[in-house]
C-alpha positions as CSV (number, residue, x, y, z in Angstrom):
1,M,-14.2,19.2,-6.5
2,T,-11.0,18.3,-8.4
3,I,-9.0,15.2,-7.1
4,A,-5.3,15.8,-7.4
5,I,-3.4,12.5,-7.4
6,T,0.3,12.1,-7.1
7,G,1.9,9.0,-8.5
8,A,-1.1,8.8,-10.9
9,G,0.9,6.8,-13.4
10,G,1.6,3.9,-10.8
11,F,-0.4,0.8,-10.0
12,L,-2.7,2.4,-7.3
13,G,-2.6,5.9,-8.9
14,R,-4.0,4.8,-12.2
15,A,-6.9,3.1,-10.4
16,C,-7.7,6.1,-8.3
17,V,-7.7,8.3,-11.7
18,A,-10.0,5.6,-13.2
19,E,-12.3,5.6,-10.1
20,A,-12.5,9.4,-10.0
21,R,-13.4,9.5,-13.6
22,R,-16.1,6.8,-13.2
23,R,-17.7,9.0,-10.7
24,G,-17.5,12.0,-12.9
25,L,-14.9,13.9,-10.9
26,P,-12.3,16.0,-12.5
27,V,-8.6,14.8,-12.0
28,L,-5.3,16.6,-11.7
29,A,-3.0,13.5,-12.6
30,L,0.6,14.0,-11.5
31,Y,3.0,11.6,-13.2
32,R,6.8,11.5,-13.5
33,N,7.6,9.4,-16.6
34,S,5.2,8.3,-19.4
35,L,1.7,9.4,-19.9
36,P,-0.8,6.4,-19.5
37,A,-2.6,5.7,-22.8
38,E,-5.9,5.4,-21.3
39,W,-5.9,9.3,-20.4
40,S,-5.8,10.4,-24.0
41,G,-8.9,12.0,-25.1
42,D,-10.6,12.4,-21.6
43,A,-11.1,16.0,-20.9
44,G,-11.8,15.4,-17.3
45,I,-8.0,14.4,-16.7
46,T,-5.4,17.3,-16.6
47,P,-2.1,15.5,-16.7
48,L,0.9,17.2,-15.2
49,Q,4.3,15.9,-15.6
50,L,6.1,16.6,-12.4
51,D,9.0,15.1,-10.5
52,L,8.2,15.7,-6.9
53,T,12.0,15.6,-6.2
54,A,12.9,18.5,-8.4
55,P,14.0,21.8,-6.9
56,D,11.0,23.8,-8.3
57,A,8.5,21.0,-7.7
58,A,6.7,22.6,-4.7
59,D,6.2,25.9,-6.6
60,R,4.9,24.1,-9.7
61,L,2.7,22.0,-7.6
62,S,1.2,25.0,-5.6
63,A,0.5,26.9,-8.8
64,A,-1.2,23.8,-10.4
65,L,-3.6,22.9,-7.5
66,P,-7.2,24.2,-8.1
67,E,-8.8,26.1,-5.2
68,D,-11.4,23.6,-4.8
69,C,-9.6,20.2,-4.5
70,A,-8.6,17.2,-2.4
71,I,-5.2,15.6,-2.8
72,I,-4.5,11.8,-2.8
73,H,-0.8,11.3,-2.2
74,A,0.1,7.9,-3.8
75,A,3.7,8.6,-4.9
76,A,6.3,6.4,-3.2
77,H,9.1,4.1,-3.7
78,L,7.9,0.3,-3.1
79,G,11.3,-1.2,-2.4
80,D,13.8,-1.3,0.4
81,D,16.7,0.7,-1.2
82,P,17.5,3.4,1.3
83,A,18.5,6.0,-1.3
84,S,15.4,5.3,-3.3
85,V,13.0,5.6,-0.3
86,A,14.7,8.7,0.9
87,R,14.2,10.4,-2.5
88,D,11.0,9.0,-4.0
89,T,9.0,8.6,-0.7
90,L,10.4,11.2,1.8
91,S,11.8,14.0,-0.3
92,A,8.6,13.7,-2.6
93,T,6.4,13.9,0.4
94,R,8.2,16.9,1.8
95,T,7.6,18.7,-1.5
96,L,3.9,17.9,-1.3
97,R,3.7,19.0,2.3
98,E,5.3,22.3,1.3
99,A,2.8,22.8,-1.4
100,W,-0.2,21.7,0.5
101,R,0.3,23.5,3.9
102,G,-2.0,26.5,4.4
103,G,-4.0,25.6,1.2
104,G,-6.9,24.1,2.9
105,A,-7.2,20.9,0.6
106,R,-8.3,17.6,2.3
107,L,-5.3,15.2,1.9
108,V,-5.5,11.5,1.7
109,L,-2.1,9.9,2.4
110,I,-1.5,6.4,1.1
111,S,0.7,4.8,3.9
112,S,1.1,1.1,4.4
113,L,0.5,-1.8,6.8
114,A,4.1,-2.0,7.2
115,V,4.0,0.7,9.9
116,Y,2.7,-1.6,12.4
117,D,5.0,-3.3,14.9
118,T,4.2,-7.1,15.4
119,E,6.8,-7.7,18.3
120,S,4.0,-7.8,20.9
121,L,1.6,-9.9,18.8
122,S,1.3,-13.6,18.7
123,P,-0.1,-16.0,15.9
124,G,-3.8,-15.6,15.7
125,D,-4.1,-12.1,17.2
126,A,-6.0,-9.4,15.4
127,L,-3.9,-6.4,13.9
128,D,-6.1,-3.3,13.7
129,E,-5.7,0.5,13.9
130,S,-5.1,0.3,17.7
131,S,-2.1,-1.9,17.2
132,P,1.5,-0.4,18.2
133,L,3.5,1.3,15.4
134,I,7.1,0.7,14.8
135,P,9.3,3.2,16.8
136,L,9.8,6.4,14.7
137,P,13.3,6.2,13.3
138,D,15.6,9.2,12.3
139,T,16.2,7.5,8.8
140,P,14.4,4.9,7.0
141,E,17.2,2.3,7.3
142,Q,17.1,2.4,11.0
143,A,13.7,0.8,11.1
144,R,12.8,-2.8,10.7
145,D,13.4,-2.2,6.9
146,A,13.7,0.8,4.9
147,Y,10.4,0.6,3.3
148,A,8.5,0.5,6.7
149,G,10.8,3.3,8.1
150,S,10.0,5.6,5.1
151,K,6.2,5.0,5.5
152,R,6.4,5.6,9.2
153,L,8.3,8.8,8.6
154,Q,6.0,9.8,5.9
155,E,3.0,9.7,8.1
156,A,4.9,11.7,11.0
157,L,5.3,14.5,8.4
158,F,1.6,15.0,8.3
159,L,0.2,13.9,11.7
160,D,0.5,17.3,13.5
161,D,-1.0,19.4,10.7
162,L,-3.6,16.9,9.3
163,Q,-6.9,18.7,10.6
164,D,-9.1,17.2,7.8
165,G,-7.7,14.3,6.0
166,W,-7.0,10.6,6.1
167,I,-4.2,8.1,6.4
168,L,-4.9,4.9,4.7
169,R,-2.9,1.8,5.5
170,P,-3.6,-0.7,2.7
171,G,-2.3,-4.3,2.9
172,A,-0.7,-6.0,0.0
173,L,-2.1,-4.3,-3.2
174,W,-3.1,-6.8,-5.9
175,G,-5.2,-6.9,-9.0
176,P,-4.8,-7.2,-12.7
177,G,-1.2,-7.2,-13.7
178,R,-0.1,-7.8,-10.0
179,T,-1.6,-11.0,-8.6
180,W,1.4,-12.1,-6.6
181,H,2.7,-10.6,-3.5
182,A,5.6,-10.6,-1.0
183,L,3.6,-12.2,1.9
184,Q,3.5,-15.7,0.6
185,G,7.1,-16.7,1.0
186,F,10.0,-16.8,-1.5
187,R,11.3,-18.7,-4.6
188,A,14.3,-21.0,-4.6
189,S,15.1,-21.7,-8.1
190,K,11.9,-23.3,-9.7
191,L,10.5,-24.1,-6.2
192,F,8.3,-21.7,-4.4
193,V,8.5,-21.9,-0.5
194,T,5.2,-20.9,1.2
195,I,5.8,-20.3,5.0
196,G,2.6,-21.1,6.8
197,S,-0.8,-22.1,5.3
198,H,-3.1,-20.5,8.0
199,G,-3.9,-17.1,9.0
200,E,-5.5,-14.4,6.9
201,L,-3.5,-12.6,4.1
202,P,-3.9,-8.8,4.4
203,L,-4.8,-8.3,0.8
204,A,-6.2,-5.0,-0.6
205,H,-7.4,-5.3,-4.1
206,V,-6.2,-2.2,-6.1
207,D,-9.9,-1.2,-7.1
208,L,-11.0,-1.4,-3.4
209,C,-8.2,0.8,-2.4
210,A,-9.0,3.3,-5.1
211,Q,-12.6,3.4,-4.1
212,I,-11.7,4.0,-0.4
213,A,-9.2,6.7,-1.4
214,I,-11.7,8.7,-3.6
215,E,-14.4,8.3,-0.8
216,A,-11.9,9.5,1.7
217,A,-11.1,12.5,-0.6
218,R,-14.8,13.5,-0.5
219,T,-15.4,12.8,3.2
220,S,-14.6,15.3,5.9
221,T,-13.1,14.0,9.2
222,P,-11.9,15.7,12.3
223,G,-8.5,14.4,11.2
224,P,-6.5,12.6,10.9
225,G,-8.8,9.6,10.1
226,I,-6.6,6.4,10.2
227,V,-8.0,3.4,8.4
228,N,-6.5,0.0,7.5
229,V,-7.6,-0.9,4.0
230,F,-8.2,-4.8,3.7
231,D,-10.5,-6.8,1.4
232,D,-13.6,-8.3,3.1
233,D,-12.8,-11.8,1.8
234,R,-9.1,-12.4,3.0
235,P,-7.9,-15.9,2.1
236,T,-5.4,-18.0,3.8
237,R,-2.0,-18.5,2.1
238,A,-3.1,-22.1,1.2
239,R,-6.3,-20.8,-0.4
240,F,-4.5,-18.1,-2.3
241,L,-2.1,-20.6,-3.6
242,R,-4.8,-22.9,-5.0
243,A,-6.5,-19.9,-6.6
244,H,-3.3,-18.5,-8.1
245,R,-2.3,-22.0,-9.5
246,R,-5.9,-22.5,-11.0
247,C,-5.9,-19.2,-12.7
248,F,-2.2,-18.8,-13.7
249,G,-0.8,-22.2,-13.7
250,W,2.0,-21.2,-11.3
251,P,3.8,-21.9,-8.9
252,R,3.8,-25.5,-10.2
253,L,6.3,-26.6,-7.6
254,N,5.6,-25.6,-4.1
255,V,6.3,-26.7,-0.6
256,T,4.7,-25.3,2.4
257,V,6.7,-25.0,5.8
258,P,4.8,-24.4,9.0
259,Y,5.4,-20.9,10.4
260,G,6.4,-22.3,13.8
261,A,9.1,-24.5,12.1
262,W,10.6,-21.7,10.0
263,L,10.6,-19.4,13.0
264,A,12.6,-21.9,14.8
265,L,15.1,-22.2,12.0
266,V,15.4,-18.4,12.0
267,R,16.2,-18.3,15.7
268,L,18.8,-21.0,15.3
269,L,20.4,-19.0,12.5
270,K,20.3,-15.6,14.4
271,P,24.1,-15.4,15.1
272,I,24.5,-15.1,11.1
273,S,21.2,-13.6,10.3
274,G,22.8,-10.2,9.3
275,N,24.1,-11.9,6.2
276,L,20.9,-13.6,5.2
277,P,17.8,-12.5,3.2
278,G,15.0,-10.8,5.2
279,L,12.8,-13.7,5.9
280,F,15.7,-15.3,7.8
281,R,15.4,-12.3,10.4
282,E,12.8,-12.7,13.0
283,N,11.6,-9.2,13.1
284,I,10.8,-9.1,9.3
285,L,9.4,-12.7,9.3
286,R,6.9,-11.8,12.1
287,A,6.0,-8.7,10.3
288,R,5.3,-10.4,7.0
289,L,4.4,-13.9,7.7
290,M,3.1,-14.5,11.1
291,P,-0.4,-15.8,10.8
292,L,-2.7,-12.9,12.1
293,R,-6.3,-11.6,11.6
294,Y,-6.8,-8.5,9.8
295,P,-10.4,-7.0,10.5
296,N,-11.6,-4.1,8.3
297,T,-14.2,-3.1,10.7
298,R,-13.0,0.6,10.8
299,M,-12.9,0.6,7.0
300,R,-16.4,-0.5,6.6
301,S,-17.8,1.6,9.3
302,A,-16.4,4.8,7.6
303,F,-16.9,3.5,4.1
304,P,-19.8,1.1,3.7
305,G,-19.8,-1.4,1.0
306,E,-18.6,-4.8,0.0
307,D,-15.9,-6.6,-2.3
308,A,-16.8,-6.7,-5.9
309,D,-16.6,-10.4,-5.9
310,T,-15.2,-13.3,-3.7
311,F,-11.5,-13.6,-3.6
312,E,-11.5,-16.4,-6.2
313,G,-13.9,-14.4,-8.4
314,L,-11.5,-11.5,-8.3
315,M,-8.5,-13.7,-9.1
316,T,-10.4,-15.0,-12.0
317,R,-11.1,-11.6,-13.2
318,A,-7.4,-10.6,-12.9
319,A,-6.6,-13.8,-15.1
320,E,-9.1,-12.7,-17.7
321,D,-7.8,-9.0,-17.8
322,R,-4.1,-10.2,-18.6
323,G,-4.5,-9.4,-22.2
């Protein structure tokens, strides 16, 4: 069975291509810009340069998909710009949906932890697949943030038709070349401000996510199968900071503000929060930095296994792979 991967030139997409080839599976790798050098000479990879937002993209994709294939849809915009998420997440997903419907291919949609609504949760609670989702917006910018809105809308495009397929909701993807993440805090000049030191970080190593995606592509389910993807060894923010500083030497200057103290400040500033960055808005602060627990019980039930190493071991490997 061929594994067709959209966004194959991206951080997760390239890891999915590598994982499929490690297992000896042929790959149809859809990329938009430059051809990754590591694909050169691999006869098991069929590269297809395709902009999923182009007018003829659905027809080209339909013609390219092998009869026996599964699709991993990893193409998406990672930021909060409304125009970019409307084009690169939603328009691209509509193209894929048009090409996929009626073809019978198993679909694995790479969604995000961002679709969950944390308004009803309190510090220390567990966030799992039964947790509530953010309300379905009409447009991405009507949601808590445009990225969360786009992923929620992306899932909705498939939920009614996904009879045999998976929706994977990874946490913060990390690995070689991308060890930092947006769930730690923010930078103020040379000082990095960490908000809170307790609670698990919902990290998902890129290799783990690729393994789960390839396994899902090969596994039938009375769909949709909805699975959160988190590492087994999930560090606290304090532990993450120690490991990152040891492996990379930064951030050198750091101050940690308790989550409760920052939440009190945000509530005090609520009258002017519309003019402030996201972490000064309570709904975004709660979604990104509230100390919660992130069990991966359903993931490990569907796809047994374990992390390749401890969190510190994986961080060390990422530092060694810098070159």
